[in-house]
VOBA-582660 format. One line per 4 residues: their letters; for each residue x, z, y of N, C-alpha, C, O, CB. Coordinates in Angstrom, 3 decimals, padded with zeros to 6 digits. Atoms other than C-alpha are relative to their C-alpha. Glycine has a CB too. Layout:
! VOBA-582660
a) X Z Y X Z Y X Z Y X Z Y X Z Y; ...;
This chain:
! VOBA-582660
xxxx) 000.286 000.973 001.021 013.719 007.171 -009.459 -000.124 -001.371 000.675 -000.816 -001.516 001.682 -001.293 000.375 -000.787; 000.031 001.327 -000.593 014.233 003.491 -008.749 -001.167 -000.799 -000.554 -001.732 -000.448 -001.590 001.319 -000.736 -000.251; 001.121 000.830 000.422 011.592 000.808 -009.046 000.306 -000.680 -001.339 -000.603 -000.906 -002.137 -000.322 -001.052 001.076; -000.366 000.612 001.282 013.527 -000.810 -011.917 -000.243 000.967 -001.152 -000.724 000.569 -002.212 001.473 -000.442 000.015;
xxxx) 000.238 -001.015 001.022 013.378 002.437 -013.881 -001.491 000.149 -000.267 -001.913 000.289 -001.415 000.602 001.346 000.426; 001.448 -000.177 000.136 009.660 002.732 -013.241 -000.622 -001.185 -000.723 -001.520 -001.005 -001.545 -000.656 000.181 001.378; 000.559 001.198 000.649 008.939 -000.844 -014.321 000.280 -000.037 -001.494 -000.465 -000.665 -002.245 000.562 -001.254 000.647; -000.351 -000.012 001.424 010.626 -000.209 -017.679 -000.887 000.943 -000.817 -000.939 000.832 -002.042 001.456 000.398 -000.169;
xxxx) 000.804 -000.989 000.704 008.250 002.635 -018.545 -001.313 -000.600 -000.503 -001.853 -001.536 000.086 -000.283 001.188 000.908; 001.298 000.425 000.527 005.147 002.166 -020.668 -001.107 000.673 000.797 -000.849 001.536 001.636 -000.129 000.338 -001.513; 001.149 -000.557 -000.720 001.665 002.992 -019.421 -000.116 001.509 -000.236 -000.412 002.258 000.694 -001.300 -000.707 -000.434; 000.071 -001.432 000.298 001.707 006.380 -021.187 001.101 000.773 000.716 000.866 001.860 001.245 000.096 000.234 -001.507;
xxxx) -001.115 -000.651 -000.676 005.106 007.245 -019.784 -000.237 000.060 001.503 000.116 001.044 002.153 001.309 -000.733 -000.300; 000.320 -000.005 -001.429 003.952 006.260 -016.304 -001.001 001.096 000.317 -000.868 001.790 001.326 -000.552 -001.363 000.438; 000.990 -001.054 -000.206 000.965 008.570 -016.631 000.620 001.382 -000.058 000.300 002.252 000.752 -001.099 -000.109 -001.030; -000.673 -001.294 000.127 003.144 011.443 -017.776 000.877 000.284 001.218 000.893 001.400 001.737 000.847 000.039 -001.279;
xxxx) -000.873 -000.170 -001.155 005.620 010.880 -014.957 -000.827 000.276 001.262 -000.442 001.093 002.098 000.882 -001.250 000.195; 000.873 -000.220 -001.153 002.794 010.693 -012.415 -000.520 001.437 000.006 -000.554 002.086 001.052 -001.180 -000.998 -000.014; 000.487 -001.373 000.102 001.389 013.989 -013.666 001.076 001.011 000.380 000.798 001.969 001.102 -000.495 000.278 -001.411; -001.073 -000.948 -000.332 004.755 015.745 -013.432 000.351 -000.055 001.489 000.670 000.969 002.092 001.251 -000.294 -000.844;
xxxx) -000.283 000.108 -001.434 005.330 014.387 -009.922 -001.096 000.639 000.834 -000.809 001.231 001.875 000.169 -001.460 000.400; 001.096 -000.646 -000.722 001.880 015.565 -008.803 000.156 001.522 -000.045 -000.117 002.205 000.942 -001.364 -000.419 -000.597; -000.235 -001.438 000.113 002.710 019.054 -010.110 001.145 000.429 000.922 001.070 001.456 001.597 000.315 000.383 -001.464; -001.131 -000.317 -000.875 006.042 018.991 -008.301 -000.417 -000.062 001.469 000.011 000.766 002.272 001.172 -000.966 -000.261;
xxxx) 000.480 000.116 -001.368 004.315 017.837 -005.115 -000.801 001.239 000.394 -000.656 001.749 001.505 -000.854 -001.264 000.163; 000.768 -001.216 -000.276 001.913 020.766 -005.341 000.927 001.183 000.233 000.747 001.943 001.184 -000.962 000.303 -001.156; -000.942 -001.108 -000.138 004.765 023.210 -005.834 000.794 -000.095 001.307 001.038 000.917 001.964 000.957 000.027 -001.193; -000.738 000.170 -001.253 006.693 021.741 -002.908 -000.885 000.327 001.198 -000.426 000.951 002.154 000.540 -001.436 000.117;
xxxx) 000.909 -000.319 -001.100 003.642 021.972 -000.654 -000.205 001.507 000.114 -000.270 002.052 001.216 -001.351 -000.704 -000.197; 000.175 -001.451 000.010 003.162 025.589 -001.686 001.238 000.686 000.581 001.119 001.625 001.369 -000.273 000.504 -001.436; -001.238 -000.568 -000.531 006.824 026.373 -000.964 000.102 -000.228 001.507 000.550 000.657 002.236 001.217 -000.611 -000.711; -000.055 000.285 -001.435 006.574 024.697 002.444 -000.947 000.909 000.769 -000.620 001.367 001.864 -000.345 -001.471 000.271;
xxxx) 000.980 -000.840 -000.679 003.487 026.705 003.328 000.464 001.448 000.094 000.134 002.152 001.049 -001.334 -000.069 -000.719; -000.465 -001.381 000.002 005.180 029.976 002.430 001.385 000.157 000.627 001.914 001.266 000.710 000.020 000.527 -001.412; -001.300 -000.064 -000.645 008.453 029.070 004.145 001.167 000.116 -000.950 002.251 000.525 -000.535 000.029 001.132 000.923; -001.062 -000.131 000.992 010.499 028.970 000.940 000.645 -001.332 -000.362 001.536 -001.369 -001.211 -000.544 000.644 -001.241;
xxxx) -000.499 001.328 000.338 011.218 025.230 000.858 001.389 -000.206 000.586 001.584 -000.089 001.796 -000.962 -001.088 000.505; -001.372 000.212 -000.439 014.944 024.502 001.017 000.322 -001.484 000.157 000.970 -001.885 001.123 000.966 000.640 -000.982; -000.288 001.437 -000.032 015.103 020.779 000.262 -001.218 -000.736 000.545 -002.057 -001.224 -000.212 000.380 -000.532 -001.420; 001.169 000.597 -000.635 012.636 019.375 002.747 -000.106 -001.500 -000.267 -001.210 -002.046 -000.256 000.043 000.250 001.489;
xxxx) 000.021 001.431 000.267 013.615 015.779 001.978 -000.669 -000.326 -001.332 -001.125 -001.451 -001.540 001.409 -000.548 000.015; 000.580 000.232 001.323 012.308 016.183 -001.563 -001.499 -000.315 000.087 -002.028 -001.035 -000.760 000.226 001.224 -000.896; 001.436 000.246 -000.180 008.694 016.150 -000.292 -000.240 -001.500 000.176 -001.124 -002.067 -000.467 -000.554 000.794 001.228; 000.152 001.434 -000.241 009.071 012.584 000.976 000.396 -000.816 -001.224 -000.243 -001.820 -001.537 000.836 -000.427 001.201;
xxxx) -000.438 000.715 001.202 010.955 011.481 -002.140 -001.086 000.005 -001.062 -001.363 -001.022 -001.681 001.282 000.623 -000.559; 001.050 -000.115 001.013 008.211 012.746 -004.423 -001.202 -000.850 000.390 -001.786 -001.531 -000.453 -000.422 001.474 -000.186; 001.134 000.794 -000.466 005.510 011.141 -002.298 000.254 -001.490 -000.224 -000.648 -002.215 -000.643 -000.275 000.275 001.488; -000.345 001.416 000.195 007.304 007.786 -002.447 000.036 -000.364 -001.482 -000.397 -001.453 -001.859 001.357 -000.312 000.646;
xxxx) -000.007 000.261 001.435 007.860 008.062 -006.212 -001.418 -000.121 -000.544 -001.689 -000.975 -001.388 000.753 001.106 -000.738; 001.404 000.080 000.421 004.141 008.706 -006.702 -000.576 -001.353 000.395 -001.271 -001.984 -000.402 -000.837 001.150 000.628; 000.498 001.297 -000.468 003.344 005.607 -004.632 000.578 -001.135 -000.833 -000.133 -002.082 -001.168 000.343 -000.207 001.482; -000.624 001.039 000.825 005.824 003.518 -006.625 -000.656 -000.069 -001.371 -000.954 -001.154 -001.871 001.507 000.262 -000.149;
xxxx) 000.607 -000.028 001.333 004.338 004.628 -009.930 -001.411 -000.560 000.045 -001.790 -001.347 -000.822 -000.017 001.432 -000.561; 001.362 000.524 -000.115 000.785 003.934 -008.778 000.003 -001.514 000.209 -000.854 -002.215 -000.329 -000.737 000.687 001.156; -000.102 001.441 -000.237 001.841 000.477 -007.560 000.301 -000.744 -001.292 -000.319 -001.767 -001.580 001.083 -000.298 001.042; -000.367 000.648 001.254 003.460 -000.405 -010.885 -001.164 000.092 -000.998 -001.433 -000.866 -001.722 001.281 000.646 -000.591;
xxxx) 001.140 -000.141 000.911 000.474 000.963 -012.834 -001.081 -001.018 000.352 -001.668 -001.643 -000.531 -000.574 001.438 000.056; 001.013 000.959 -000.458 -001.873 -001.171 -010.750 000.408 -001.431 -000.324 -000.428 -002.235 -000.736 -000.235 000.147 001.508; -000.490 001.343 000.301 000.285 -004.265 -011.194 -000.108 -000.299 -001.490 -000.503 -001.398 -001.880 001.450 -000.156 000.464; 000.105 000.193 001.451 000.422 -003.784 -014.964 -001.454 -000.153 -000.424 -001.769 -000.944 -001.313 000.646 001.177 -000.751;
xxxx) 001.414 000.088 000.317 -003.328 -003.268 -015.068 -000.564 -001.363 000.414 -001.354 -001.959 -000.318 -000.770 001.131 000.690; 000.464 001.308 -000.466 -003.956 -006.418 -013.035 000.538 -001.131 -000.878 -000.149 -002.120 -001.135 000.422 -000.223 001.457; -000.622 001.022 000.861 -001.576 -008.406 -015.219 -000.695 -000.045 -001.351 -000.832 -001.115 -001.945 001.513 000.283 -000.190; 000.682 -000.056 001.308 -003.390 -007.250 -018.364 -001.406 -000.568 000.065 -001.929 -001.030 -000.949 -000.059 001.437 -000.506;
x) 001.381 000.475 -000.119 -006.793 -008.270 -017.021 -000.125 -001.487 000.022 -001.234 -002.012 000.118 -000.619 000.544 001.219;
């Protein structure tokens, strides 16, 4: 997901996307621990997407204040 895509989302959509990425991160960590993870690069991608979403949420919150 690109930063432009994330900036277009509303606050509710950002929250939903963050929740789904956190679930995916948990599943990827579980797969890595059990040795079943095939796409190891996905762990870093998800972590970066979570950081991007949190950054945009914080910026929108600061702008609203």
